C-alpha positions as CSV (number, residue, x, y, z in Angstrom):
1,R,-0.6,-21.0,-15.7
2,Y,-1.3,-17.5,-14.4
3,Q,-0.1,-17.9,-10.8
4,N,2.8,-15.5,-11.5
5,D,1.0,-13.4,-14.1
6,P,-2.0,-11.5,-12.8
7,V,-1.8,-9.1,-15.7
8,G,-1.8,-11.9,-18.2
9,F,-4.8,-13.4,-16.4
10,G,-6.6,-10.0,-16.8
11,R,-5.7,-9.7,-20.5
12,E,-6.2,-13.2,-21.7
13,V,-9.0,-14.5,-19.4
14,L,-10.9,-11.4,-18.6
15,G,-10.2,-9.7,-22.0
16,E,-9.1,-6.4,-20.4
17,R,-6.3,-3.9,-20.8
18,Y,-4.7,-2.0,-17.8
19,T,-2.9,1.3,-17.2
20,S,0.6,1.2,-15.9
21,D,-0.6,2.1,-12.4
22,V,-2.9,-0.9,-12.4
23,V,-0.2,-3.2,-13.6
24,A,2.1,-1.9,-10.9
25,M,-0.6,-2.7,-8.2
26,M,-1.2,-6.2,-9.6
27,E,2.5,-7.0,-9.7
28,S,3.1,-5.6,-6.3
29,V,0.4,-7.9,-4.8
30,R,2.0,-10.8,-6.6
31,D,5.5,-10.0,-5.3
32,N,5.0,-8.4,-1.8
33,P,3.3,-9.6,1.4
34,V,1.8,-6.1,1.9
35,T,0.8,-3.6,-0.8
36,I,-0.5,-0.1,-0.1
37,A,-2.3,1.5,-3.1
38,R,-2.7,5.2,-2.5
39,S,-4.4,7.6,-4.9
40,S,-7.2,10.0,-5.4
41,N,-10.9,9.0,-6.0
42,A,-12.1,7.4,-9.2
43,V,-8.8,6.2,-10.6
44,G,-9.6,2.5,-10.7
45,K,-8.3,1.0,-7.4
46,T,-11.5,-0.8,-6.5
47,H,-12.0,-1.9,-10.1
48,S,-8.5,-3.4,-10.0
49,A,-8.9,-4.9,-6.6
50,A,-11.9,-7.0,-7.9
51,R,-9.6,-8.3,-10.7
52,I,-6.9,-9.1,-8.2
53,A,-9.3,-11.0,-6.0
54,T,-10.6,-12.9,-9.0
55,W,-7.1,-13.7,-10.2
56,F,-6.0,-15.0,-6.8
57,F,-9.1,-17.1,-6.3
58,K,-9.0,-18.6,-9.7
59,V,-5.3,-19.4,-10.0
60,F,-4.8,-20.9,-6.5
61,P,-7.3,-23.8,-6.0
62,D,-6.9,-23.6,-2.2
63,A,-7.2,-19.7,-2.0
64,Q,-9.2,-17.8,0.6
65,V,-9.8,-14.1,-0.2
66,Y,-11.2,-11.8,2.5
67,T,-12.5,-8.4,1.5
68,A,-13.3,-5.5,3.9
69,A,-13.9,-1.8,3.7
70,A,-14.2,1.0,6.3
71,P,-17.8,1.2,7.7
72,P,-20.5,1.6,6.7
73,E,-21.1,-1.8,5.1
74,A,-22.4,0.0,2.0
75,N,-18.7,0.8,1.2
76,L,-18.0,-2.9,0.8
77,R,-21.3,-3.9,-0.7
78,R,-21.6,-1.1,-3.3
79,L,-18.0,-0.6,-4.3
80,L,-15.8,-3.7,-4.2
81,W,-18.6,-6.2,-4.4
82,G,-20.3,-4.2,-7.1
83,E,-17.2,-4.7,-9.2
84,L,-17.0,-8.4,-8.3
85,G,-20.7,-8.8,-9.2
86,M,-20.0,-7.3,-12.6
87,L,-17.2,-9.8,-13.2
88,V,-19.5,-12.7,-12.3
89,Q,-22.2,-11.3,-14.6
90,H,-19.8,-10.7,-17.6
91,H,-17.8,-13.9,-17.2
92,P,-20.3,-16.6,-16.1
93,G,-18.2,-19.4,-17.5
94,L,-15.3,-18.4,-15.3
95,F,-17.5,-18.8,-12.2
96,A,-19.4,-21.9,-13.4
97,G,-19.6,-24.4,-10.6
98,D,-18.9,-21.7,-7.9
99,R,-21.7,-20.8,-5.4
100,V,-22.4,-17.1,-5.6
101,I,-24.4,-15.6,-2.7
102,D,-24.5,-12.3,-0.9
103,L,-20.8,-11.1,-0.4
104,H,-19.5,-14.6,-1.0
105,I,-18.2,-16.6,-4.0
106,E,-17.4,-20.2,-3.0
107,R,-15.6,-23.0,-4.9
108,N,-15.8,-25.2,-1.8
109,P,-16.0,-24.6,2.0
110,K,-12.2,-24.0,2.1
111,S,-11.8,-21.9,-1.0
112,F,-13.7,-18.6,-1.5
113,I,-13.9,-14.9,-1.8
114,T,-15.9,-13.4,1.0
115,G,-16.8,-10.0,2.4
116,V,-16.2,-9.3,6.1
117,T,-17.9,-6.3,7.6
118,I,-16.2,-4.3,10.2
119,P,-18.5,-3.9,13.2
120,L,-19.3,-0.3,14.4
121,A,-20.3,-1.6,17.8
122,G,-18.4,-3.8,20.2
123,S,-14.9,-3.7,21.6
124,P,-11.6,-3.4,19.8
125,A,-11.0,-7.1,20.8
126,D,-14.2,-8.0,19.0
127,R,-13.0,-6.3,15.8
128,E,-9.6,-7.9,16.0
129,S,-11.1,-11.4,16.5
130,K,-13.3,-11.0,13.5
131,F,-10.2,-10.9,11.3
132,S,-8.1,-13.4,13.3
133,G,-7.8,-17.1,12.8
134,K,-7.9,-17.2,9.0
135,H,-5.5,-19.7,7.6
136,A,-5.1,-21.2,4.1
137,P,-2.2,-22.2,1.9
138,H,-3.0,-19.1,-0.2
139,L,-4.5,-16.2,1.6
140,L,-5.4,-12.7,0.4
141,F,-6.9,-9.8,2.3
142,I,-8.2,-6.7,0.5
143,V,-9.0,-3.6,2.6
144,D,-10.7,-0.6,0.9
145,E,-10.8,2.9,2.4
146,G,-7.9,1.5,4.5
147,D,-7.0,4.7,6.3
148,A,-10.4,4.6,8.1
149,V,-10.1,1.0,9.3
150,P,-9.2,0.6,13.0
151,I,-5.8,-0.7,14.0
152,E,-7.2,-3.8,15.6
153,V,-8.4,-5.0,12.2
154,Y,-4.9,-4.9,10.9
155,R,-3.6,-6.7,14.1
156,G,-6.1,-9.5,13.3
157,I,-5.0,-9.7,9.7
158,E,-1.3,-9.6,10.6
159,S,-1.8,-12.5,12.9
160,C,-2.9,-14.6,9.9
161,M,-0.1,-13.8,7.6
162,S,2.8,-15.8,9.2
163,G,2.2,-19.1,7.3
164,G,1.7,-20.0,3.7
165,H,1.4,-17.6,0.9
166,A,-0.3,-14.5,2.4
167,R,-0.9,-11.1,0.8
168,L,-2.6,-7.9,2.0
169,L,-3.7,-5.1,-0.3
170,I,-4.7,-1.9,1.3
171,M,-6.3,0.9,-0.8
172,F,-7.0,4.4,0.3
173,N,-7.0,8.1,-0.6
174,P,-4.3,9.8,1.4
175,R,-5.8,12.5,3.7
176,A,-3.5,12.7,6.7
177,R,-0.2,11.3,7.9
178,L,-1.5,9.3,10.8
179,G,-3.0,5.9,11.6
180,P,-1.9,2.3,11.0
181,V,-1.5,2.6,7.2
182,W,0.7,5.6,7.5
183,T,2.8,3.7,10.2
184,M,3.2,0.8,7.8
185,E,4.4,3.2,5.1
186,R,6.7,5.1,7.4
187,E,8.3,1.9,8.8
188,R,8.6,0.5,5.2
189,R,6.5,-2.6,6.0
190,A,4.7,-2.4,2.7
191,S,5.3,-1.8,-1.0
192,V,3.6,1.5,-1.9
193,V,2.1,2.1,-5.3
194,E,0.6,5.3,-6.4
């Protein structure tokens, strides 16, 4: 019912209201393979990303959602997974039957939301391989603090996006006009919401 209506899912299932910026971000993820959400701190990007992850996971029974954040791991654990944890706590019925463990919510072994940490040690090839080889009929990647994520992570993600219904949401606070996210913007390979 809500596969094409993330905002309706948020309003009717989660009982929430959203600003026009959040609505634009949700609709961009629905409509575009790659969405870049850029804004300053504390405007609700991470809060919204948890809702997008939940919507995608709940409306597509075969969905896999991979979440990551620039190191250290605390960025992923405290911010995005803090928001996901609050959703689980406030909507236990929505997650009834799902297995909820550390950085992982699983409907079954092939359908889940999971946190993937970006290793600080190891080679660029190790980081790329950690994000490669992910395939599902409905696939969503969410990257927080995206301007500080190494290019090899994006190469790994991009290798997974050729088949099925794949989406990538990158969130960051613009600091400099350089790096892989800026290149995606400059080459118009993403929908940009601010």
